[in-house]
PAFILO-287744 format. One line per field, with one value per residue (C-alpha): residue in three letters; z, x, y. Coordinates in steps of 0.05 Angstrom, whole numbers. Each point is the difference from the previous one (the first is absolute). Last residue first. Example, Ala and Ser with C-alpha at 12.3 -4.5 7.8 and 13.67 -1.06 7.14 Angstrom:
2
r	(SER|ALA)
z	(143|13)
x	(273|-27)
y	(-21|-69)
This chain:
156
r	(GLU|SER|LYS|VAL|PHE|LYS|ALA|THR|ARG|VAL|SER|PHE|SER|VAL|PRO|GLU|GLU|TYR|PHE|VAL|PHE|GLY|PHE|PRO|VAL|THR|LEU|ILE|GLU|LEU|ASN|ALA|THR|GLU|PHE|ASP|ALA|LEU|ASP|ILE|GLU|TYR|THR|LYS|TRP|GLN|ASP|THR|LEU|GLN|LEU|PRO|VAL|LYS|THR|SER|THR|GLY|ASP|MET|ALA|ASP|ASP|ARG|ASP|GLU|MET|ASN|VAL|GLN|VAL|THR|GLU|GLY|GLY|VAL|ASP|GLY|LYS|LEU|GLU|LEU|VAL|LEU|LYS|GLU|TYR|GLY|SER|PHE|ASP|CYS|PRO|VAL|ASN|SER|GLU|PHE|SER|GLY|ILE|SER|PHE|TRP|ILE|GLY|ALA|TRP|GLU|VAL|GLY|GLY|GLN|TYR|ASP|TYR|HIS|LEU|SER|ASN|GLY|ILE|ARG|GLU|PHE|SER|ARG|PHE|GLY|PHE|PRO|SER|LYS|ARG|SER|LYS|ASP|VAL|ALA|GLU|TYR|SER|ILE|ARG|HIS|ASP|ASN|SER|ASP|SER|ASN|LEU|LEU|SER|TYR|SER)
z	(2551|-71|-28|-7|-53|20|-22|56|1|-71|-17|-51|-56|-62|-68|-50|-67|23|56|15|69|17|34|4|-67|-26|24|-23|50|11|-73|-10|-49|51|52|44|22|40|47|13|70|6|62|6|16|-3|-62|-27|-58|-51|-19|-70|-11|-66|-44|-49|-59|28|-54|35|-40|45|-7|60|46|14|57|-2|46|-33|42|11|35|44|54|-3|2|-4|52|-3|43|-46|17|-56|17|-10|4|-13|-75|2|-40|-29|-73|-18|-33|7|-33|48|59|51|15|-36|16|-58|-14|-61|-54|-47|-56|22|35|72|51|43|68|42|73|34|74|67|1|-70|-53|-67|-70|-45|24|-66|-41|-25|-55|-49|-52|-60|-69|-6|-5|30|53|26|70|40|68|34|73|26|63|34|62|26|42|-55|-23|63|3|52)
x	(4616|-14|-65|-59|-52|-57|-37|-25|-48|7|-26|19|-25|41|-16|57|0|29|-15|17|-14|-7|34|3|-36|-3|70|30|56|17|22|-11|43|51|-50|56|13|-65|34|-48|-17|-40|-40|-25|-68|1|-10|66|10|56|9|20|16|-27|26|-52|-22|-69|-39|-22|51|47|6|-43|38|-9|15|4|-3|5|-31|29|-39|39|-52|-71|-46|59|14|17|21|29|49|21|65|36|-53|9|-1|-73|-25|-69|-22|-73|-34|-67|-44|14|-13|50|66|9|5|13|-21|32|-7|47|1|-66|-18|3|-56|24|-33|15|-17|1|13|-30|-56|-7|-8|-10|28|-4|-71|-36|59|65|40|-52|-25|40|-27|52|55|62|-43|20|-20|-14|-28|5|-17|-16|20|-30|-26|69|14|34|46|38|49|55)
y	(1218|-20|25|-47|-17|-45|-63|-46|-59|-27|-69|-53|-44|-14|-30|-11|36|68|47|73|29|73|57|76|3|72|17|67|16|-73|-9|-74|-40|-23|-26|-27|72|-5|-49|-57|-23|-65|-18|-71|-28|-76|-45|25|47|8|73|23|74|27|57|25|-42|-20|36|64|41|38|76|19|-46|-74|-47|-76|-60|-68|-55|-69|-55|-48|-2|-28|61|48|52|73|59|53|55|47|34|66|54|75|-12|-22|60|-12|-5|14|-60|36|-53|-57|46|24|-35|-66|-73|-47|-71|-31|-53|-35|-52|-29|-66|22|-4|58|-4|61|9|68|0|22|-51|-27|54|-34|7|-61|-17|11|-26|30|-34|28|-50|-21|19|55|-52|29|31|68|19|62|16|66|4|69|35|61|-36|-14|-62|-41|55|16|58|-3)
């Protein structure tokens, strides 16, 4: 397996597009916080869309990586209150970073839960040239949740 959260070479990319450019960012000072062995995200909502992306290497390099040897993305997540829905996405070198790539919705509970997503579900992502192995896309509604595990696995 290949774990993204425990690697030192990862970058977070954050992007948002406000319908009304006078709106403030949907991310606040404490929107991204390491708490114990997890990363906590607090998306404040109020914009058309926003995203958090994990990448390999630096933000500037955007060098594609081959993930075609993997079959599943395994995420361990929990919502702050339960019932939250997060949209997981994946992007390749040719995808615009505008939130239009394939997304897989996951409904969270208020307890840690492991989610396995078949990489084939990300229909617009070419696994041989990924630049964003995974990320989260948000819409108008606020959502707060934590990520404890994010790894790619091969079928046995």
